[in-house]
N, CA, C and O atoms as a GROMACS GRO file, in nm:
protein
  448
    1UNK      N    1  -2.749 -13.541   3.108
    1UNK     CA    2  -2.697 -13.429   3.201
    1UNK      C    3  -2.751 -13.288   3.136
    1UNK      O    4  -2.772 -13.259   3.018
    2UNK      N    5  -2.766 -13.211   3.256
    2UNK     CA    6  -2.828 -13.091   3.294
    2UNK      C    7  -2.754 -13.000   3.272
    2UNK      O    8  -2.649 -13.006   3.336
    3UNK      N    9  -2.764 -12.904   3.198
    3UNK     CA   10  -2.623 -12.725   3.210
    3UNK      C   11  -2.754 -12.651   3.265
    3UNK      O   12  -2.869 -12.689   3.240
    4UNK      N   13  -2.726 -12.561   3.329
    4UNK     CA   14  -2.735 -12.438   3.338
    4UNK      C   15  -2.622 -12.338   3.404
    4UNK      O   16  -2.520 -12.381   3.458
    5UNK      N   17  -2.656 -12.199   3.392
    5UNK     CA   18  -2.616 -12.094   3.442
    5UNK      C   19  -2.636 -12.010   3.473
    5UNK      O   20  -2.747 -11.968   3.438
    6UNK      N   21  -2.526 -11.890   3.586
    6UNK     CA   22  -2.556 -11.865   3.686
    6UNK      C   23  -2.449 -11.798   3.653
    6UNK      O   24  -2.352 -11.830   3.585
    7UNK      N   25  -2.492 -11.642   3.741
    7UNK     CA   26  -2.358 -11.565   3.835
    7UNK      C   27  -2.316 -11.522   3.941
    7UNK      O   28  -2.341 -11.404   3.965
    8UNK      N   29  -2.250 -11.590   4.026
    8UNK     CA   30  -2.240 -11.580   4.137
    8UNK      C   31  -2.152 -11.461   4.229
    8UNK      O   32  -2.118 -11.463   4.347
    9UNK      N   33  -2.130 -11.347   4.110
    9UNK     CA   34  -2.100 -11.280   4.154
    9UNK      C   35  -2.076 -11.167   3.977
    9UNK      O   36  -2.030 -11.211   3.872
   10UNK      N   37  -2.119 -11.038   4.000
   10UNK     CA   38  -2.120 -11.008   3.857
   10UNK      C   39  -1.979 -11.019   3.813
   10UNK      O   40  -1.895 -11.003   3.901
   11UNK      N   41  -1.925 -11.050   3.653
   11UNK     CA   42  -1.903 -11.052   3.616
   11UNK      C   43  -1.805 -11.190   3.594
   11UNK      O   44  -1.704 -11.183   3.525
   12UNK      N   45  -1.849 -11.318   3.664
   12UNK     CA   46  -1.818 -11.423   3.662
   12UNK      C   47  -1.923 -11.565   3.653
   12UNK      O   48  -2.015 -11.600   3.727
   13UNK      N   49  -1.861 -11.630   3.522
   13UNK     CA   50  -1.993 -11.686   3.412
   13UNK      C   51  -2.028 -11.824   3.509
   13UNK      O   52  -2.024 -11.931   3.448
   14UNK      N   53  -2.048 -11.828   3.597
   14UNK     CA   54  -2.044 -11.993   3.678
   14UNK      C   55  -2.133 -12.084   3.656
   14UNK      O   56  -2.231 -12.084   3.731
   15UNK      N   57  -2.121 -12.215   3.518
   15UNK     CA   58  -2.156 -12.302   3.456
   15UNK      C   59  -2.132 -12.438   3.548
   15UNK      O   60  -2.022 -12.475   3.588
   16UNK      N   61  -2.297 -12.527   3.581
   16UNK     CA   62  -2.280 -12.591   3.627
   16UNK      C   63  -2.363 -12.701   3.541
   16UNK      O   64  -2.464 -12.689   3.472
   17UNK      N   65  -2.273 -12.826   3.573
   17UNK     CA   66  -2.315 -12.926   3.517
   17UNK      C   67  -2.407 -13.064   3.599
   17UNK      O   68  -2.346 -13.096   3.701
   18UNK      N   69  -2.488 -13.119   3.586
   18UNK     CA   70  -2.565 -13.217   3.626
   18UNK      C   71  -2.548 -13.327   3.588
   18UNK      O   72  -2.511 -13.297   3.474
   19UNK      N   73  -2.543 -13.436   3.590
   19UNK     CA   74  -2.507 -13.566   3.624
   19UNK      C   75  -2.422 -13.658   3.567
   19UNK      O   76  -2.322 -13.700   3.626
   20UNK      N   77  -2.461 -13.700   3.432
   20UNK     CA   78  -2.295 -13.815   3.398
   20UNK      C   79  -2.211 -13.715   3.333
   20UNK      O   80  -2.251 -13.600   3.312
   21UNK      N   81  -2.131 -13.744   3.310
   21UNK     CA   82  -2.086 -13.649   3.139
   21UNK      C   83  -1.968 -13.741   3.131
   21UNK      O   84  -1.851 -13.742   3.169
   22UNK      N   85  -2.071 -13.835   3.050
   22UNK     CA   86  -2.028 -13.962   2.985
   22UNK      C   87  -2.033 -13.939   2.775
   22UNK      O   88  -1.989 -13.847   2.706
   23UNK      N   89  -2.066 -13.999   2.756
   23UNK     CA   90  -2.056 -13.981   2.597
   23UNK      C   91  -2.211 -13.943   2.535
   23UNK      O   92  -2.239 -13.898   2.424
   24UNK      N   93  -2.297 -13.976   2.644
   24UNK     CA   94  -2.457 -13.963   2.616
   24UNK      C   95  -2.446 -13.863   2.694
   24UNK      O   96  -2.564 -13.833   2.676
   25UNK      N   97  -2.389 -13.734   2.810
   25UNK     CA   98  -2.404 -13.658   2.868
   25UNK      C   99  -2.357 -13.542   2.770
   25UNK      O  100  -2.436 -13.453   2.737
   26UNK      N  101  -2.206 -13.546   2.717
   26UNK     CA  102  -2.167 -13.471   2.674
   26UNK      C  103  -2.171 -13.432   2.566
   26UNK      O  104  -2.094 -13.342   2.533
   27UNK      N  105  -2.308 -13.517   2.426
   27UNK     CA  106  -2.356 -13.541   2.379
   27UNK      C  107  -2.475 -13.454   2.405
   27UNK      O  108  -2.486 -13.346   2.348
   28UNK      N  109  -2.556 -13.494   2.479
   28UNK     CA  110  -2.641 -13.383   2.555
   28UNK      C  111  -2.606 -13.254   2.556
   28UNK      O  112  -2.697 -13.182   2.516
   29UNK      N  113  -2.467 -13.170   2.600
   29UNK     CA  114  -2.486 -13.038   2.611
   29UNK      C  115  -2.383 -12.988   2.535
   29UNK      O  116  -2.359 -12.872   2.567
   30UNK      N  117  -2.319 -13.025   2.455
   30UNK     CA  118  -2.163 -13.016   2.382
   30UNK      C  119  -2.241 -12.908   2.344
   30UNK      O  120  -2.282 -12.847   2.442
   31UNK      N  121  -2.278 -12.860   2.232
   31UNK     CA  122  -2.322 -12.716   2.106
   31UNK      C  123  -2.374 -12.579   2.237
   31UNK      O  124  -2.337 -12.463   2.221
   32UNK      N  125  -2.457 -12.618   2.352
   32UNK     CA  126  -2.459 -12.548   2.439
   32UNK      C  127  -2.388 -12.484   2.517
   32UNK      O  128  -2.384 -12.365   2.550
   33UNK      N  129  -2.303 -12.620   2.556
   33UNK     CA  130  -2.175 -12.541   2.692
   33UNK      C  131  -2.038 -12.482   2.574
   33UNK      O  132  -1.952 -12.396   2.596
   34UNK      N  133  -2.063 -12.576   2.433
   34UNK     CA  134  -1.931 -12.541   2.402
   34UNK      C  135  -1.960 -12.343   2.318
   34UNK      O  136  -1.871 -12.259   2.303
   35UNK      N  137  -2.079 -12.328   2.288
   35UNK     CA  138  -2.122 -12.201   2.216
   35UNK      C  139  -2.092 -12.090   2.372
   35UNK      O  140  -2.003 -12.007   2.363
   36UNK      N  141  -2.139 -12.096   2.450
   36UNK     CA  142  -2.140 -12.024   2.604
   36UNK      C  143  -2.054 -11.968   2.636
   36UNK      O  144  -2.050 -11.846   2.652
   37UNK      N  145  -1.903 -12.103   2.665
   37UNK     CA  146  -1.819 -12.094   2.719
   37UNK      C  147  -1.728 -12.039   2.627
   37UNK      O  148  -1.657 -11.942   2.653
   38UNK      N  149  -1.728 -12.085   2.544
   38UNK     CA  150  -1.629 -11.989   2.443
   38UNK      C  151  -1.652 -11.862   2.383
   38UNK      O  152  -1.556 -11.787   2.362
   39UNK      N  153  -1.795 -11.822   2.347
   39UNK     CA  154  -1.812 -11.695   2.408
   39UNK      C  155  -1.815 -11.561   2.504
   39UNK      O  156  -1.836 -11.441   2.488
   40UNK      N  157  -1.780 -11.655   2.623
   40UNK     CA  158  -1.786 -11.565   2.710
   40UNK      C  159  -1.677 -11.456   2.695
   40UNK      O  160  -1.587 -11.488   2.617
   41UNK      N  161  -1.666 -11.346   2.748
   41UNK     CA  162  -1.544 -11.262   2.834
   41UNK      C  163  -1.528 -11.240   2.950
   41UNK      O  164  -1.450 -11.159   3.000
   42UNK      N  165  -1.619 -11.330   3.018
   42UNK     CA  166  -1.574 -11.310   3.154
   42UNK      C  167  -1.488 -11.459   3.278
   42UNK      O  168  -1.493 -11.582   3.271
   43UNK      N  169  -1.448 -11.401   3.337
   43UNK     CA  170  -1.440 -11.584   3.402
   43UNK      C  171  -1.558 -11.658   3.422
   43UNK      O  172  -1.673 -11.631   3.455
   44UNK      N  173  -1.478 -11.787   3.384
   44UNK     CA  174  -1.530 -11.870   3.388
   44UNK      C  175  -1.572 -11.989   3.504
   44UNK      O  176  -1.492 -12.083   3.499
   45UNK      N  177  -1.631 -11.999   3.560
   45UNK     CA  178  -1.637 -12.121   3.668
   45UNK      C  179  -1.692 -12.255   3.634
   45UNK      O  180  -1.814 -12.245   3.644
   46UNK      N  181  -1.658 -12.375   3.598
   46UNK     CA  182  -1.748 -12.490   3.569
   46UNK      C  183  -1.734 -12.589   3.677
   46UNK      O  184  -1.634 -12.657   3.701
   47UNK      N  185  -1.870 -12.588   3.752
   47UNK     CA  186  -1.954 -12.642   3.866
   47UNK      C  187  -1.917 -12.721   3.845
   47UNK      O  188  -1.902 -12.726   3.723
   48UNK      N  189  -1.862 -12.865   3.926
   48UNK     CA  190  -1.896 -12.996   3.871
   48UNK      C  191  -1.961 -13.054   4.025
   48UNK      O  192  -1.915 -13.162   4.059
   49UNK      N  193  -2.055 -12.997   4.112
   49UNK     CA  194  -2.074 -13.076   4.214
   49UNK      C  195  -2.215 -13.113   4.227
   49UNK      O  196  -2.286 -13.108   4.328
   50UNK      N  197  -2.253 -13.159   4.077
   50UNK     CA  198  -2.383 -13.276   4.072
   50UNK      C  199  -2.334 -13.294   3.964
   50UNK      O  200  -2.421 -13.293   3.877
   51UNK      N  201  -2.173 -13.320   3.903
   51UNK     CA  202  -2.151 -13.418   3.835
   51UNK      C  203  -2.137 -13.546   3.922
   51UNK      O  204  -2.064 -13.531   4.020
   52UNK      N  205  -2.187 -13.656   3.907
   52UNK     CA  206  -2.155 -13.775   3.944
   52UNK      C  207  -2.067 -13.836   3.860
   52UNK      O  208  -2.082 -13.949   3.906
   53UNK      N  209  -1.989 -13.849   3.776
   53UNK     CA  210  -1.950 -13.944   3.610
   53UNK      C  211  -1.870 -13.848   3.530
   53UNK      O  212  -1.920 -13.748   3.479
   54UNK      N  213  -1.646 -13.906   3.516
   54UNK     CA  214  -1.693 -13.749   3.400
   54UNK      C  215  -1.599 -13.936   3.316
   54UNK      O  216  -1.544 -14.033   3.367
   55UNK      N  217  -1.618 -13.910   3.237
   55UNK     CA  218  -1.543 -14.029   3.142
   55UNK      C  219  -1.412 -13.886   3.009
   55UNK      O  220  -1.417 -13.763   2.995
   56UNK      N  221  -1.325 -13.988   2.949
   56UNK     CA  222  -1.274 -13.911   2.909
   56UNK      C  223  -1.307 -13.849   2.792
   56UNK      O  224  -1.223 -13.784   2.730
   57UNK      N  225  -1.442 -13.865   2.748
   57UNK     CA  226  -1.509 -13.748   2.616
   57UNK      C  227  -1.566 -13.600   2.754
   57UNK      O  228  -1.559 -13.478   2.736
   58UNK      N  229  -1.602 -13.653   2.846
   58UNK     CA  230  -1.611 -13.550   2.963
   58UNK      C  231  -1.469 -13.433   3.004
   58UNK      O  232  -1.462 -13.319   3.050
   59UNK      N  233  -1.391 -13.516   2.966
   59UNK     CA  234  -1.220 -13.450   2.983
   59UNK      C  235  -1.194 -13.365   2.912
   59UNK      O  236  -1.148 -13.256   2.945
   60UNK      N  237  -1.236 -13.428   2.724
   60UNK     CA  238  -1.160 -13.376   2.606
   60UNK      C  239  -1.265 -13.247   2.590
   60UNK      O  240  -1.250 -13.161   2.503
   61UNK      N  241  -1.387 -13.246   2.702
   61UNK     CA  242  -1.457 -13.116   2.638
   61UNK      C  243  -1.472 -13.038   2.761
   61UNK      O  244  -1.564 -12.957   2.746
   62UNK      N  245  -1.413 -13.030   2.889
   62UNK     CA  246  -1.347 -12.935   2.956
   62UNK      C  247  -1.271 -12.904   2.929
   62UNK      O  248  -1.272 -12.783   2.956
   63UNK      N  249  -1.134 -12.946   2.861
   63UNK     CA  250  -1.009 -12.873   2.826
   63UNK      C  251  -1.001 -12.821   2.690
   63UNK      O  252  -0.904 -12.762   2.642
   64UNK      N  253  -1.142 -12.854   2.617
   64UNK     CA  254  -1.163 -12.748   2.500
   64UNK      C  255  -1.154 -12.631   2.565
   64UNK      O  256  -1.069 -12.544   2.582
   65UNK      N  257  -1.282 -12.655   2.599
   65UNK     CA  258  -1.341 -12.507   2.665
   65UNK      C  259  -1.266 -12.436   2.739
   65UNK      O  260  -1.322 -12.328   2.758
   66UNK      N  261  -1.126 -12.443   2.814
   66UNK     CA  262  -1.102 -12.385   2.891
   66UNK      C  263  -0.954 -12.355   2.766
   66UNK      O  264  -0.893 -12.249   2.753
   67UNK      N  265  -0.933 -12.465   2.702
   67UNK     CA  266  -0.788 -12.385   2.579
   67UNK      C  267  -0.877 -12.283   2.487
   67UNK      O  268  -0.811 -12.214   2.409
   68UNK      N  269  -0.977 -12.272   2.488
   68UNK     CA  270  -1.041 -12.128   2.383
   68UNK      C  271  -1.077 -12.040   2.471
   68UNK      O  272  -1.131 -11.939   2.426
   69UNK      N  273  -1.058 -12.050   2.610
   69UNK     CA  274  -1.059 -11.919   2.676
   69UNK      C  275  -0.930 -11.858   2.697
   69UNK      O  276  -0.888 -11.743   2.688
   70UNK      N  277  -0.882 -11.969   2.726
   70UNK     CA  278  -0.755 -11.946   2.744
   70UNK      C  279  -0.615 -11.841   2.606
   70UNK      O  280  -0.507 -11.783   2.618
   71UNK      N  281  -0.733 -11.882   2.471
   71UNK     CA  282  -0.640 -11.836   2.367
   71UNK      C  283  -0.708 -11.654   2.415
   71UNK      O  284  -0.654 -11.553   2.372
   72UNK      N  285  -0.803 -11.652   2.488
   72UNK     CA  286  -0.885 -11.506   2.491
   72UNK      C  287  -0.823 -11.472   2.577
   72UNK      O  288  -0.803 -11.351   2.572
   73UNK      N  289  -0.769 -11.530   2.679
   73UNK     CA  290  -0.665 -11.448   2.796
   73UNK      C  291  -0.827 -11.398   2.907
   73UNK      O  292  -0.848 -11.292   2.966
   74UNK      N  293  -0.917 -11.526   2.899
   74UNK     CA  294  -0.990 -11.532   3.023
   74UNK      C  295  -0.963 -11.634   3.131
   74UNK      O  296  -0.897 -11.730   3.091
   75UNK      N  297  -0.983 -11.634   3.203
   75UNK     CA  298  -1.007 -11.774   3.377
   75UNK      C  299  -1.102 -11.833   3.306
   75UNK      O  300  -1.197 -11.806   3.232
   76UNK      N  301  -1.036 -11.936   3.362
   76UNK     CA  302  -1.121 -12.029   3.354
   76UNK      C  303  -1.073 -12.219   3.478
   76UNK      O  304  -0.969 -12.284   3.493
   77UNK      N  305  -1.171 -12.230   3.515
   77UNK     CA  306  -1.112 -12.304   3.717
   77UNK      C  307  -1.255 -12.416   3.730
   77UNK      O  308  -1.358 -12.352   3.710
   78UNK      N  309  -1.273 -12.512   3.747
   78UNK     CA  310  -1.356 -12.633   3.829
   78UNK      C  311  -1.338 -12.645   3.919
   78UNK      O  312  -1.230 -12.682   3.967
   79UNK      N  313  -1.440 -12.615   3.978
   79UNK     CA  314  -1.534 -12.604   4.115
   79UNK      C  315  -1.605 -12.704   4.160
   79UNK      O  316  -1.702 -12.749   4.100
   80UNK      N  317  -1.557 -12.753   4.284
   80UNK     CA  318  -1.669 -12.838   4.403
   80UNK      C  319  -1.612 -13.028   4.313
   80UNK      O  320  -1.581 -13.137   4.362
   81UNK      N  321  -1.616 -13.013   4.273
   81UNK     CA  322  -1.588 -13.118   4.216
   81UNK      C  323  -1.587 -13.273   4.295
   81UNK      O  324  -1.512 -13.299   4.388
   82UNK      N  325  -1.682 -13.365   4.238
   82UNK     CA  326  -1.743 -13.487   4.386
   82UNK      C  327  -1.562 -13.534   4.375
   82UNK      O  328  -1.475 -13.497   4.296
   83UNK      N  329  -1.556 -13.662   4.530
   83UNK     CA  330  -1.446 -13.676   4.503
   83UNK      C  331  -1.404 -13.806   4.350
   83UNK      O  332  -1.290 -13.801   4.303
   84UNK      N  333  -1.521 -13.920   4.284
   84UNK     CA  334  -1.473 -13.960   4.150
   84UNK      C  335  -1.444 -13.883   4.061
   84UNK      O  336  -1.384 -13.917   3.959
   85UNK      N  337  -1.491 -13.743   4.093
   85UNK     CA  338  -1.495 -13.642   3.997
   85UNK      C  339  -1.285 -13.670   3.929
   85UNK      O  340  -1.209 -13.739   3.862
   86UNK      N  341  -1.310 -13.480   4.074
   86UNK     CA  342  -1.138 -13.552   4.133
   86UNK      C  343  -1.026 -13.629   4.115
   86UNK      O  344  -0.908 -13.606   4.089
   87UNK      N  345  -1.090 -13.724   4.134
   87UNK     CA  346  -1.018 -13.829   4.113
   87UNK      C  347  -1.005 -13.792   3.985
   87UNK      O  348  -0.938 -13.689   3.989
   88UNK      N  349  -1.029 -13.817   3.882
   88UNK     CA  350  -1.078 -13.841   3.714
   88UNK      C  351  -0.971 -13.735   3.677
   88UNK      O  352  -0.866 -13.777   3.629
   89UNK      N  353  -0.991 -13.564   3.700
   89UNK     CA  354  -0.876 -13.527   3.673
   89UNK      C  355  -0.804 -13.499   3.692
   89UNK      O  356  -0.745 -13.406   3.638
   90UNK      N  357  -0.743 -13.615   3.849
   90UNK     CA  358  -0.600 -13.583   3.855
   90UNK      C  359  -0.539 -13.682   3.779
   90UNK      O  360  -0.428 -13.667   3.729
   91UNK      N  361  -0.608 -13.784   3.767
   91UNK     CA  362  -0.512 -13.920   3.694
   91UNK      C  363  -0.570 -13.848   3.523
   91UNK      O  364  -0.467 -13.803   3.473
   92UNK      N  365  -0.621 -13.838   3.480
   92UNK     CA  366  -0.572 -13.738   3.329
   92UNK      C  367  -0.503 -13.609   3.339
   92UNK      O  368  -0.497 -13.540   3.237
   93UNK      N  369  -0.451 -13.565   3.449
   93UNK     CA  370  -0.394 -13.438   3.482
   93UNK      C  371  -0.443 -13.314   3.424
   93UNK      O  372  -0.380 -13.211   3.401
   94UNK      N  373  -0.567 -13.341   3.403
   94UNK     CA  374  -0.700 -13.227   3.359
   94UNK      C  375  -0.609 -13.115   3.441
   94UNK      O  376  -0.538 -13.029   3.388
   95UNK      N  377  -0.627 -13.135   3.578
   95UNK     CA  378  -0.584 -13.062   3.733
   95UNK      C  379  -0.495 -12.986   3.734
   95UNK      O  380  -0.489 -12.891   3.812
   96UNK      N  381  -0.362 -13.032   3.601
   96UNK     CA  382  -0.223 -12.971   3.569
   96UNK      C  383  -0.287 -12.837   3.465
   96UNK      O  384  -0.249 -12.721   3.483
   97UNK      N  385  -0.372 -12.870   3.375
   97UNK     CA  386  -0.378 -12.778   3.277
   97UNK      C  387  -0.531 -12.664   3.363
   97UNK      O  388  -0.541 -12.542   3.348
   98UNK      N  389  -0.612 -12.738   3.433
   98UNK     CA  390  -0.689 -12.699   3.431
   98UNK      C  391  -0.741 -12.590   3.625
   98UNK      O  392  -0.822 -12.652   3.693
   99UNK      N  393  -0.704 -12.491   3.668
   99UNK     CA  394  -0.734 -12.469   3.861
   99UNK      C  395  -0.820 -12.545   3.892
   99UNK      O  396  -0.926 -12.508   3.840
  100UNK      N  397  -0.832 -12.654   3.964
  100UNK     CA  398  -0.938 -12.716   4.077
  100UNK      C  399  -0.952 -12.596   4.188
  100UNK      O  400  -0.867 -12.518   4.231
  101UNK      N  401  -1.079 -12.611   4.217
  101UNK     CA  402  -1.037 -12.570   4.392
  101UNK      C  403  -1.218 -12.650   4.462
  101UNK      O  404  -1.320 -12.658   4.394
  102UNK      N  405  -1.202 -12.700   4.626
  102UNK     CA  406  -1.311 -12.769   4.668
  102UNK      C  407  -1.423 -12.657   4.672
  102UNK      O  408  -1.541 -12.687   4.653
  103UNK      N  409  -1.389 -12.546   4.694
  103UNK     CA  410  -1.527 -12.486   4.692
  103UNK      C  411  -1.511 -12.345   4.588
  103UNK      O  412  -1.414 -12.290   4.536
  104UNK      N  413  -1.644 -12.322   4.587
  104UNK     CA  414  -1.657 -12.182   4.457
  104UNK      C  415  -1.667 -12.076   4.483
  104UNK      O  416  -1.712 -12.000   4.397
  105UNK      N  417  -1.632 -12.027   4.605
  105UNK     CA  418  -1.568 -11.926   4.690
  105UNK      C  419  -1.443 -11.927   4.634
  105UNK      O  420  -1.414 -11.823   4.576
  106UNK      N  421  -1.340 -12.034   4.635
  106UNK     CA  422  -1.244 -11.995   4.664
  106UNK      C  423  -1.178 -12.012   4.492
  106UNK      O  424  -1.058 -12.014   4.465
  107UNK      N  425  -1.297 -12.025   4.387
  107UNK     CA  426  -1.265 -12.049   4.271
  107UNK      C  427  -1.362 -11.892   4.210
  107UNK      O  428  -1.355 -11.860   4.092
  108UNK      N  429  -1.422 -11.832   4.285
  108UNK     CA  430  -1.405 -11.684   4.322
  108UNK      C  431  -1.361 -11.617   4.340
  108UNK      O  432  -1.386 -11.529   4.257
  109UNK      N  433  -1.278 -11.582   4.424
  109UNK     CA  434  -1.161 -11.552   4.504
  109UNK      C  435  -1.051 -11.568   4.354
  109UNK      O  436  -0.996 -11.464   4.320
  110UNK      N  437  -1.031 -11.660   4.295
  110UNK     CA  438  -0.909 -11.676   4.208
  110UNK      C  439  -0.903 -11.637   4.103
  110UNK      O  440  -0.796 -11.617   4.045
  111UNK      N  441  -1.035 -11.611   4.044
  111UNK     CA  442  -1.117 -11.508   3.938
  111UNK      C  443  -1.105 -11.399   3.936
  111UNK      O  444  -1.081 -11.337   3.833
  112UNK      N  445  -1.123 -11.325   4.094
  112UNK     CA  446  -1.079 -11.220   4.123
  112UNK      C  447  -0.974 -11.154   4.153
  112UNK      O  448  -0.982 -11.033   4.176
   0.00000   0.00000   0.00000
């Protein structure tokens, strides 16, 4: 699992996850992901366009980050999930806890 960060707009942090968000992938990015996301002072968009698979540990990773941001009243959303990942978000109910947008542009608009 690869992890990178961009700013598609000033004051918005885009977190790009690339690979499989299973137990191995989550362990590879856990520390850096949680440290960066939980310390953010700007809205966070978690980009899953390059995430091909998500297990329950991946769902837990995203939920923990979103909860940490919510406690600080900082906006968090998921953008561009691939079809199987979007289905996992729906089946787990995570899409009820974290807004999910099909495009990066829609996520940016909601965050501003």
